[in-house]
NUTITOR-73271 format. One record per residue (C-alpha): residue number from 1; residue in three letters; x, y, z. Coordinates in steps of 0.2 Angstrom, whole numbers. Last residue first. Example, Ala and Ser with C-alpha at 12.3 -4.5 7.8 and 13.67 -1.06 7.14 Angstrom:
BEGIN
   seq   type       X       Y       Z
     2    SER      68      -5      36
     1    ALA      62     -22      39
END
This chain:
BEGIN
   seq   type       X       Y       Z
   768    ASP     231      73      67
   767    ASN     250      74      71
   766    GLU     247      79      89
   765    GLY     235      66      93
   764    THR     219      58      86
   763    VAL     217      46      71
   762    PHE     199      40      66
   761    LEU     195      24      57
   760    HIS     178      18      51
   759    VAL     173       0      49
   758    ASN     155      -6      44
   757    LYS     156       1      26
   756    LYS     139       4      18
   755    SER     138      21      26
   754    GLN     122      28      33
   753    LEU     126      25      52
   752    MET     144      31      50
   751    GLN     140      46      39
   750    ALA     126      52      51
   749    THR     138      50      66
   748    ARG     152      60      57
   747    ASP     140      75      55
   746    ILE     133      74      73
   745    GLY     149      73      83
   744    VAL     162      59      86
   743    VAL     158      55     105
   742    ALA     142      64     108
   741    ALA     135      58      91
   740    LEU     139      40      95
   739    LYS     130      41     112
   738    GLN     115      48     103
   737    ALA     116      36      88
   736    ASP     118      20      99
   735    TYR     103      11      91
   734    LYS     112      10      74
   733    SER     125      -1      82
   732    TYR     142       2      90
   731    LEU     158      -7      95
   730    VAL     174       3      98
   729    THR     192      -3      95
   728    CYS     207       7     101
   727    THR     225       2      98
   726    TRP     242       7     104
   725    THR     257      -1      96
   724    ALA     266      15      91
   723    ASP     264      21     109
   722    VAL     277       8     114
   721    GLY     290      21     121
   720    ASN     287      15     139
   719    ASP     276      30     144
   718    THR     263      24     156
   717    ALA     250      37     160
   716    LYS     249      41     142
   715    LEU     237      27     139
   714    MET     225      35     151
   713    ASN     220      48     138
   712    CYS     209      35     130
   711    ILE     199      32     146
   710    GLU     197      51     149
   709    SER     192      54     131
   708    TYR     178      41     131
   707    PHE     173      46     149
   706    HIS     169      63     142
   705    SER     154      55     132
   704    TYR     145      49     148
   703    THR     136      34     144
   702    PRO     151      26     137
   701    LEU     150      17     120
   700    GLU     149      -2     121
   699    TYR     162     -15     122
   698    PHE     175      -1     121
   697    ILE     191     -10     118
   696    LEU     207      -2     122
   695    ASN     225      -9     119
   694    ARG     241      -3     127
   693    ILE     235       1     145
   692    GLY     248       0     158
   691    LYS     241      12     171
   690    ILE     223      13     176
   689    THR     219      31     182
   688    TYR     205      29     196
   687    ARG     189      38     193
   686    LYS     181      30     208
   685    TYR     162      31     207
   684    PHE     160      34     188
   683    HIS     175      23     184
   682    PHE     168       9     194
   681    ARG     151      12     186
   680    GLU     158      10     169
   679    THR     165      -7     172
   678    PHE     182     -14     168
   677    LEU     187     -31     162
   676    LEU     206     -32     162
   675    PHE     214     -43     149
   674    GLN     232     -50     148
   673    LYS     236     -53     166
   672    GLU     254     -54     172
   671    GLY     257     -39     162
   670    LYS     265     -29     176
   669    LEU     252     -15     175
   668    PHE     237     -28     174
   667    PHE     243     -38     189
   666    ARG     245     -22     199
   665    ARG     228     -15     194
   664    ALA     220     -32     199
   663    ARG     229     -33     216
   662    CYS     224     -15     220
   661    VAL     206     -18     215
   660    ALA     206     -34     225
   659    ALA     212     -25     240
   658    LYS     198     -12     238
   657    LYS     184     -24     237
   656    THR     176     -26     220
   655    TYR     157     -21     220
   654    GLU     159      -7     207
   653    CYS     168     -18     195
   652    ILE     186     -23     192
   651    HIS     192     -39     182
   650    THR     207     -50     179
   649    PHE     212     -60     164
   648    ASN     222     -74     157
   647    LEU     208     -84     147
   646    ASP     201    -100     153
   645    GLU     188    -101     140
   644    LYS     175    -104     154
   643    LYS     182     -90     165
   642    PHE     182     -78     150
   641    TYR     164     -82     146
   640    ASN     159     -79     164
   639    ARG     167     -63     165
   638    LEU     159     -58     148
   637    ARG     142     -61     155
   636    VAL     145     -53     171
   635    TYR     151     -37     162
   634    ASP     137     -37     150
   633    PHE     125     -37     166
   632    TYR     135     -23     173
   631    SER     132     -12     158
   630    PRO     146       0     153
   629    VAL     160     -12     149
   628    TYR     177      -5     145
   627    ILE     189     -19     140
   626    LEU     207     -15     144
   625    THR     220     -25     134
   624    HIS     238     -25     142
   623    SER     243     -39     130
   622    MET     241     -40     111
   621    ILE     257     -49     108
   620    ALA     250     -64     117
   619    ASP     237     -67     104
   618    ARG     220     -67     110
   617    TYR     217     -49     104
   616    GLU     211     -53      86
   615    PRO     201     -67      92
   614    LEU     191     -55     104
   613    VAL     184     -44      90
   612    LYS     176     -56      77
   611    ASP     167     -70      85
   610    ILE     168     -66     104
   609    PHE     163     -48     101
   608    PHE     150     -50      87
   607    GLN     141     -63      98
   606    PHE     141     -52     113
   605    ARG     135     -37     102
   604    GLY     121     -47      94
   603    ASP     115     -54     111
   602    ILE     112     -36     117
   601    VAL     107     -29     100
   600    SER      92     -41     100
   599    THR      82     -31     112
   598    VAL      84     -15     103
   597    SER      79     -23      87
   596    ASP      86     -30      70
   595    ALA     104     -29      74
   594    GLU     120     -26      64
   593    LEU     137     -22      72
   592    ARG     147      -7      67
   591    ARG     165      -6      71
   590    PHE     174      10      75
   589    VAL     193       9      74
   588    HIS     201      23      84
   587    PRO     220      25      80
   586    LEU     229      34      94
   585    GLN     241      49      96
   584    VAL     237      54     113
   583    VAL     227      71     117
   582    VAL     209      64     116
   581    HIS     198      80     118
   580    SER     192      79     100
   579    ILE     185      62     103
   578    SER     173      71     115
   577    GLY     162      75     100
   576    THR     160      91      90
   575    LEU     143      97      84
   574    PRO     133      90      98
   573    VAL     115      90      94
   572    ASN     103     101     105
   571    ARG      86      94     109
   570    VAL      78     104     123
   569    ALA      61      96     127
   568    VAL      45     105     131
   567    GLN      29      95     134
   566    GLY      11      99     134
   565    VAL      -3     107     143
   564    TYR     -12      91     146
   563    ASN       3      84     156
   562    PHE       4      65     153
   561    CYS      22      61     157
   560    HIS      26      43     159
   559    LYS      30      37     141
   558    ASN      39      51     133
   557    PHE      49      58     148
   556    VAL      52      41     155
   555    SER      58      35     138
   554    ASN      69      50     136
   553    ILE      78      45     152
   552    GLN      81      27     146
   551    PRO      86      33     128
   550    ASP      99      44     135
   549    GLN     103      63     132
   548    LEU     115      70     144
   547    ALA     118      80     160
   546    SER     100      78     166
   545    PHE      86      88     172
   544    LEU      67      82     171
   543    LEU      53      93     177
   542    THR      37      84     177
   541    GLN      20      94     179
   540    ARG       6      84     185
   539    TYR     -11      89     178
   538    TYR     -14      74     167
   537    LYS      -7      62     181
   536    SER     -20      69     193
   535    TRP     -35      63     182
   534    ASN     -42      50     194
   533    ASN     -59      57     193
   532    LEU     -58      62     212
   531    ASN     -42      71     209
   530    LEU     -48      81     195
   529    MET     -64      84     205
   528    ARG     -54      94     218
   527    VAL     -55      88     236
   526    ARG     -63     100     248
   525    SER     -80      90     250
   524    PHE     -70      74     252
   523    ASP     -62      80     268
   522    VAL     -47      68     269
   521    GLY     -44      58     285
   520    HIS     -31      46     277
   519    SER     -44      40     264
   518    GLU     -36      23     261
   517    LEU     -30      14     245
   516    PRO     -25      30     237
   515    LEU     -29      33     218
   514    LEU     -13      32     208
   513    ASN      -4      48     204
   512    ILE      14      40     206
   511    HIS      16      21     208
   510    LYS      22      17     190
   509    MET      34      32     190
   508    LEU      42      27     206
   507    HIS      46       9     200
   506    LEU      54      17     185
   505    VAL      65      28     195
   504    HIS      70      13     207
   503    GLU      74       3     191
   502    TRP      87      15     186
   501    ASN      98      10     200
   500    GLN     114      20     204
   499    MET     124      24     188
   498    LEU     108      27     178
   497    TYR     102      37     193
   496    ILE     116      49     190
   495    ASP     110      53     173
   494    ALA      93      60     181
   493    GLN     103      74     190
   492    ASP      86      82     196
   491    ILE      69      73     195
   490    ILE      56      86     199
   489    LEU      38      80     200
   488    ILE      25      94     202
   487    GLU       6      91     206
   486    ILE       8      75     217
   485    SER      -9      70     222
   484    SER      -8      51     224
   483    LEU      10      50     230
   482    PHE       6      50     248
   481    ASP      -4      34     244
   480    PHE      12      25     240
   479    ASP      14      14     256
   478    ARG      22      -3     259
   477    LYS      23     -14     274
   476    LYS      16     -32     270
   475    GLU      26     -35     254
   474    GLY      17     -44     240
   473    GLU      21     -31     227
   472    ALA      36     -21     231
   471    GLY      39      -7     243
   470    ILE      34      11     241
   469    VAL      44      16     257
   468    THR      60       7     251
   467    ARG      58      15     234
   466    ILE      57      32     240
   465    GLY      74      31     249
   464    LEU      82      22     234
   463    PRO      76      35     222
   462    SER      82      49     233
   461    ALA      70      59     243
   460    ILE      63      77     245
   459    ILE      44      77     249
   458    ILE      36      94     249
   457    ASP      19      99     256
   456    SER      20      87     271
   455    SER       7      81     284
   454    TYR       4      65     275
   453    PHE      23      62     273
   452    PRO      26      65     292
   451    ALA      35      81     294
   450    TYR      54      79     296
   449    LEU      57      98     293
   448    ARG      44     111     297
   447    MET      45     128     289
   446    SER      38     144     295
   445    LYS      31     160     286
   444    GLN      13     154     289
   443    LEU      15     137     282
   442    ILE      27     125     274
   441    ALA      28     107     278
   440    VAL      44      97     273
   439    GLY      45      78     272
   438    ILE      62      69     271
   437    ARG      68      55     262
   436    PHE      85      46     262
   435    HIS      97      33     255
   434    ASP     110      40     243
   433    ASP     123      45     256
   432    ILE     134      58     246
   431    ASN     136      70     260
   430    GLY     147      85     253
   429    ALA     153      86     235
   428    PHE     152      71     224
   427    VAL     145      79     209
   426    ALA     157      94     210
   425    GLU     172      85     214
   424    TYR     169      73     200
   423    ASP     167      87     188
   422    GLU     183      94     193
   421    PRO     193      79     190
   420    ARG     200      69     205
   419    LYS     216      70     215
   418    LEU     214      62     232
   417    ASN     227      69     245
   416    PRO     215      77     257
   415    PRO     205      62     262
   414    LYS     187      67     266
   413    GLU     181      65     284
   412    GLU     188      82     289
   411    PRO     175      91     279
   410    ASP     161      84     290
   409    SER     145      83     281
   408    GLY     127      90     283
   407    PHE     112      79     280
   406    GLU     110      71     297
   405    GLY     117      84     308
   404    LYS     110      99     298
   403    PHE      93      91     299
   402    ARG      94      88     318
   401    LYS      98     106     321
   400    LYS      84     112     309
   399    ASN      70     102     318
   398    SER      58     116     316
   397    VAL      62     131     305
   396    ASP      55     147     311
   395    ILE      58     161     298
   394    LYS      71     174     302
   393    LYS      66     192     301
   392    LYS      81     203     304
   391    ASP      90     196     289
   390    ASN      76     200     277
   389    ALA      61     193     269
   388    GLU      66     175     274
   387    LEU      56     163     264
   386    LEU      67     162     249
   385    SER      83     159     260
   384    ILE      74     145     269
   383    PHE      69     137     253
   382    VAL      87     139     246
   381    HIS      94     131     262
   380    VAL      81     116     260
   379    ILE      87     113     242
   378    ARG     105     114     247
   377    LEU     103     100     261
   376    ALA      93      89     249
   375    CYS     107      90     236
   374    GLU     120      86     250
   373    ARG     109      71     255
   372    PHE     112      63     237
   371    PRO     104      58     221
   370    VAL      89      70     220
   369    ILE      70      67     218
   368    MET      59      81     222
   367    LEU      40      77     225
   366    VAL      29      92     226
   365    LYS      10      92     231
   364    PRO      10      81     247
   363    ARG      -7      84     256
   362    THR     -17      68     251
   361    LEU     -33      67     241
   360    GLY     -29      84     233
   359    GLN     -35     100     239
   358    ASP     -44     116     234
   357    ARG     -63     112     231
   356    HIS     -70     127     240
   355    ASP     -83     131     227
   354    ASP     -95     117     231
   353    SER    -104     128     244
   352    ASP    -115     123     259
   351    THR    -127     134     268
   350    GLY    -135     128     284
   349    PRO    -126     139     295
   348    LYS    -120     155     287
   347    ARG    -102     156     281
   346    ASP     -88     163     292
   345    ARG     -79     147     295
   344    ARG     -81     141     277
   343    LYS     -74     158     271
   342    ALA     -59     157     283
   341    ASN     -55     139     278
   340    ASN     -56     145     260
   339    SER     -42     157     263
   338    LEU     -32     144     271
   337    VAL     -34     132     257
   336    GLN     -30     145     244
   335    ALA     -14     151     254
   334    ASN      -9     133     254
   333    ALA     -10     131     235
   332    LYS      -1     148     232
   331    LEU      13     144     244
   330    VAL      16     127     237
   329    HIS      17     133     219
   328    ASN      29     147     223
   327    LEU      40     135     233
   326    ALA      41     123     218
   325    HIS      44     137     206
   324    LEU      58     145     216
   323    CYS      66     128     220
   322    TYR      65     125     201
   321    ALA      75     141     197
   320    HIS      88     139     212
   319    ARG      92     121     207
   318    ILE      95     127     189
   317    GLU     107     140     194
   316    GLU     116     128     205
   315    GLY     119     115     191
   314    ASN     124     128     178
   313    THR     143     127     177
   312    LEU     152     113     187
   311    ALA     137     101     190
   310    ASN     131     103     172
   309    ARG     113     101     167
   308    GLU     112     100     148
   307    PRO      98      87     146
   306    TYR      83      99     150
   305    PHE      66      90     149
   304    LEU      51     101     154
   303    ASP      33      97     157
   302    ARG      22     112     154
   301    TYR      16     122     169
   300    SER      18     139     161
   299    ASN      29     144     175
   298    MET      41     130     172
   297    ILE      43     136     154
   296    CYS      47     154     158
   295    PHE      57     148     172
   294    LEU      69     139     160
   293    GLU      70     154     149
   292    ARG      74     166     163
   291    GLN      85     154     172
   290    LEU      96     152     157
   289    PRO      98     171     154
   288    THR     101     174     172
   287    PHE      86     180     182
   286    PRO      81     195     192
   285    SER      87     208     180
   284    ASP      90     224     190
   283    ILE     107     219     195
   282    PRO     114     220     178
   281    LYS     121     204     171
   280    GLY     139     199     172
   279    ALA     135     181     173
   278    ALA     144     179     190
   277    SER     135     195     196
   276    LEU     118     187     192
   275    PHE     122     170     199
   274    GLN     126     177     216
   273    LYS     111     189     216
   272    ASN      99     174     215
   271    VAL      95     175     234
   270    LYS      93     194     233
   269    PRO      82     195     217
   268    TRP      71     180     224
   267    THR      68     188     241
   266    SER      56     202     236
   265    GLU      44     193     224
   264    LEU      46     177     234
   263    PRO      38     185     250
   262    LYS      25     184     244
   261    HIS      18     173     230
   260    LEU      26     176     213
   259    HIS      13     180     200
   258    LEU      27     181     186
   257    GLN      21     199     181
   256    LYS      28     207     196
   255    VAL      45     199     193
   254    ASP      47     208     176
   253    VAL      56     197     164
   252    GLU      67     203     150
   251    LYS      71     195     133
   250    ASP      56     184     135
   249    ALA      58     167     126
   248    LYS      43     164     116
   247    LEU      31     150     120
   246    THR      22     141     106
   245    LYS       3     143     108
   244    GLN      -4     126     109
   243    LYS     -11     116      95
   242    GLU     -27     108     101
   241    LEU     -23      93     112
   240    THR      -9      80     111
   239    SER       5      92     114
   238    SER      23      94     109
   237    PHE      35     109     110
   236    ILE      53     106     104
   235    VAL      67     118     109
   234    GLN      83     120      99
   233    GLY      95     132     108
   232    LEU      92     135     127
   231    ARG     100     152     127
   230    PRO      93     162     113
   229    TRP      79     150     109
   228    GLN      76     142      92
   227    CYS      60     134      88
   226    GLN      52     117      86
   225    ASN      35     110      83
   224    SER      26      95      89
   223    THR       9      86      87
   222    LYS       6      71      99
   221    PRO      -5      56      93
   220    LEU     -23      55      97
   219    THR     -31      41     107
   218    SER     -27      44     126
   217    MET     -25      63     125
   216    LYS     -41      64     115
   215    GLU     -51      54     128
   214    ILE     -45      66     142
   213    GLU     -49      81     131
   212    LYS     -68      76     131
   211    GLU     -68      81     150
   210    LEU     -55      92     157
   209    GLU     -59     107     168
   208    LYS     -44     119     170
   207    ASP     -44     126     187
   206    MET     -27     119     191
   205    HIS     -18     126     176
   204    GLN     -26     144     175
   203    LYS     -25     146     194
   202    PHE      -7     142     195
   201    PRO      -2     152     179
   200    ASP     -11     168     185
   199    GLU     -18     174     169
   198    PRO     -36     174     175
   197    LEU     -32     186     189
   196    ALA     -44     184     204
   195    GLN     -33     171     212
   194    SER     -18     182     212
   193    SER     -28     196     219
   192    SER     -35     185     233
   191    SER     -17     179     237
   190    ASP      -9     196     237
   189    ARG     -23     203     248
   188    ARG     -21     189     260
   187    ASP      -3     191     260
   186    ALA      -5     210     263
   185    ASN     -17     207     276
   184    CYS      -6     194     285
   183    ASP       9     206     285
   182    GLY      15     199     301
   181    SER       7     184     309
   180    GLU      -6     173     300
   179    GLU     -21     171     309
   178    GLU     -32     179     296
   177    MET     -28     166     283
   176    PHE     -35     152     294
   175    ASN     -27     136     301
   174    THR     -36     121     307
   173    GLU     -37     110     291
   172    LEU     -20     115     284
   171    SER     -11     109     300
   170    PHE       6     117     301
   169    GLU       4     126     317
   168    SER      -6     111     325
   167    GLU       7      98     321
   166    HIS      21     110     326
   165    LYS      14     112     344
   164    VAL       9      94     345
   163    ASP      26      87     343
   162    THR      33      74     331
   161    PHE      50      66     331
   160    GLU      54      51     321
   159    GLU      69      43     330
   158    ILE      81      34     318
   157    VAL      95      47     317
   156    GLY     102      43     334
   155    HIS      93      46     350
   154    ARG     109      48     361
   153    PRO     115      61     349
   152    ASP     101      73     354
   151    CYS      93      78     337
   150    SER      76      76     345
   149    THR      78      93     354
   148    ASP      72     104     340
   147    THR      66     122     340
   146    GLY      79     127     327
   145    ASP      89     136     339
   144    ALA      82     132     357
   143    GLN      70     143     367
   142    GLU      53     137     360
   141    GLN      60     119     359
   140    SER      65     119     377
   139    LEU      47     120     383
   138    MET      41     107     371
   137    GLN      55      95     376
   136    GLU      52      97     394
   135    ALA      34      93     393
   134    THR      37      78     382
   133    ASP      50      70     393
   132    THR      40      56     400
   131    ALA      32      51     383
   130    GLU      49      53     374
   129    GLU      57      41     386
   128    GLU      44      28     380
   127    GLU      49      31     361
   126    PRO      68      31     366
   125    VAL      65      14     374
   124    ASP      56       6     359
   123    ASN      66      12     344
   122    LYS      83       4     348
   121    ASP      79     -12     339
   120    GLU      77      -2     323
   119    GLU      95       2     324
   118    GLY     101     -15     319
   117    GLU      90     -15     304
   116    GLU      97       2     300
   115    ALA     114      -5     298
   114    GLU     109     -20     288
   113    GLY      98     -10     276
   112    ILE     112       2     273
   111    GLU     124     -12     269
   110    GLN     112     -20     258
   109    SER     109      -5     246
   108    GLY      96      -9     234
   107    GLU      85     -23     228
   106    SER      92     -38     237
   105    GLY      90     -30     254
   104    MET      72     -27     250
   103    GLU      65     -34     267
   102    ALA      77     -24     276
   101    GLU      71      -9     266
   100    SER      53     -12     272
    99    GLU      59     -11     290
    98    GLU      69       5     287
    97    ALA      54      13     278
    96    GLU      43       9     293
    95    GLU      55      17     305
    94    SER      57      32     293
    93    GLU      39      36     293
    92    SER      35      33     311
    91    GLU      23      48     314
    90    ASP      13      45     298
    89    GLU      12      26     301
    88    GLU       6      28     318
    87    GLU      -7      40     312
    86    GLU     -13      27     300
    85    SER     -14      14     313
    84    GLU     -24      25     325
    83    SER     -37      28     312
    82    GLU     -39      46     306
    81    PRO     -52      59     313
    80    SER     -58      73     300
    79    THR     -56      90     308
    78    LYS     -38      86     313
    77    LEU     -31      89     330
    76    THR     -39      73     336
    75    ALA     -27      63     324
    74    LEU     -12      67     336
    73    LEU     -20      54     348
    72    LYS      -6      43     341
    71    HIS       6      50     353
    70    TYR      22      59     350
    69    GLY      18      76     357
    68    SER      12      69     374
    67    VAL       3      76     389
    66    GLN      -2      93     385
    65    GLU     -10      88     368
    64    VAL     -22      76     377
    63    GLU     -28      90     388
    62    THR     -32     100     372
    61    GLU     -43      86     366
    60    SER     -52      86     382
    59    ASP     -55     104     380
    58    SER     -65     101     364
    57    GLU     -60     106     347
    56    LYS     -74     113     335
    55    SER     -71     131     340
    54    SER     -56     132     329
    53    LYS     -43     146     330
    52    ASP     -41     147     349
    51    SER     -39     129     351
    50    ASP     -27     129     336
    49    GLU     -14     138     346
    48    SER     -12     124     358
    47    LEU       6     129     363
    46    GLU       5     145     371
    45    CYS      -9     140     383
    44    ILE       0     124     387
    43    GLN      13     134     397
    42    THR      24     119     400
    41    ALA      28     124     418
    40    GLU      10     121     424
    39    PRO      11     103     418
    38    ARG      27     101     429
    37    GLY      20     105     446
    36    SER      18      88     455
    35    VAL      23      74     444
    34    LYS      20      57     454
    33    ASP       4      51     444
    32    TYR       2      33     449
    31    PHE     -17      34     452
    30    PRO     -19      47     438
    29    HIS     -14      33     426
    28    GLU       2      38     417
    27    GLU       0      48     401
    26    GLY       0      45     382
    25    PHE     -16      35     382
    24    GLU     -11      19     374
    23    ARG       8      19     377
    22    LEU       7      25     395
    21    HIS      -7      13     399
    20    LYS       4      -1     392
    19    LYS      18       5     403
    18    GLN       7       5     419
    17    LYS       2     -13     415
    16    LYS      20     -18     412
    15    SER      25     -11     429
    14    LEU      33       6     430
    13    SER      50       8     440
    12    ARG      60       8     424
    11    LEU      50      23     417
    10    LEU      53      33     433
     9    GLU      71      30     432
     8    ARG      71      35     413
     7    GLY      61      51     418
     6    ALA      74      55     432
     5    ARG      88      53     420
     4    ARG      79      65     408
     3    LYS      77      78     422
     2    GLY      95      76     427
     1    MET     100      79     408
END
């Protein structure tokens, strides 16, 4: 700390001219140089590894590396120089995103935007301190756990740390296959052999040349066929091109036949052992039945939609499976680039080959969208476990300490006395902040966290986190070039985004796989023709996991996924609905409303409610009526109508303050307020038990089917002997078929939609 104080004192003593020189060149002018022996202590010979690997770099460039790890001259490490402004954007990814988020306060989380807006002002001083302390940081990084000193609490979470050592280590342009430590020959042999095999799914998918097929995909309709798999159930294969071979579920999987890149072949059985023992499978089988069938589809590079992800049961199984696939893809792609680097270096002067097209227009290959920081933390832990061949040989993870601090959680922060359902505890475990993004670079048996996006292989982000970087039309600071060459898009827990902000997901899908606006220093002689032809979206594999079937999620899968290999969707229909879990004796009246289109059903439902349903409940006898409203827009519309009609009501939504929630619950329980407007998002995030309900109205069927039985079972929370007067009314239309099937079952749904009668009655409870 003494050295840091000395550095700060030195910084304060500098004039404006000296500070300007420090920012521009990363060092003080030699005339003012007061450091005596510190440069020798940094052991630059160990840090500038790429100076030995590439004969193209000059001594002057290496001297720049000695001085500062934060500086914009980082671009000189690359074979193709980038502009200073581009490099500044790369190194300050989170700072830019925070500024753009401040501009987007109305779009997403305003509280986060205000907090980070205040933190932006702190950036200037720590950045200059970084310039004076770079030598100390680099020396201590080699000794510290996780090789990260930027996680010093005084820096906060806003500092975007980049050092020359890690930048050169993880640069695809300046590394070679021969330089890899450890079993480099084995890895190179593995890479070359996997590339030589035509049946390697990675090579087969990425090397496929499309020409006339592109026209067919844009004009011809999709053909589909379905089959029954042992674990997944009903699986539907669809494709626009010639009839694809329908996959068959392998009963047993040999790891050696999956073309896993080292060390995944040996580490996967160890990492996945916890699920194998839980499933009661023999240890020699590397996958659970669910993982085996899912990975069979993933490894074929088809798009996948799996709507039966459950945080309580199979969530972690699925996360491990897609992490294996994503990491396998990145390792193969990077090994191909490094191998071709060596071939290009060793080729004779004057000869040029077009065989080394192995990259996209930008480096990021995999984008993983997850709802909370805890999910990102678990993904990174899986990556680390899969890369560590054994306990003795730990991989080098840069910035690990900072990552744990920002993405981990403190168990003491959670109130101990809250009782919530098990599924709630599973979904909201750990750090549930929903505004984040982090770049991960993987190379040569090491991992770099907090890599700038344009130096990352994998980007892990929340919808809000990625939206604030992409920005909106007309904003000055917006960037989506890093999405141009995404080859695998993984959207996990898609149902939660319906509760957050689905517009962020749609915004992402509109900006992925577009041609970049700038070159970002790419070597166009290495770019695949598919990327140059703007055909990236036809090669992108999309993996979509959700806890439920929903029209909005289905729409993304059907309208924004263009994989030439085809799509696979699991479509199992619920035989029994959640109404069977209602334990109270209650009559359920389902009332069908007619609508001509999806858009007209919104107005039709409102008109049907105020004309035919509400008059039956306006009588004082029908007090204690809870109106469950899934959509916030419908909630606002009803609230305004109730105010206009001067009805005796109170309301609770996800934006209601805690004191107002307590007041509304008390008024409703005592009967001082006849109606309670209640939003689905509030129930999703809080899961409070509302006491005093005697009459229930479902303005629309719940998004989550189990919410239906939960809300109905709240009637027993208050036992006043008036259960005979309990009522439940549900509004539905023909466009709610999926939600209706999840509540009453597929057989009853078919009858209710086809029947000439508009009213259907079910009775639940002990006497049913």
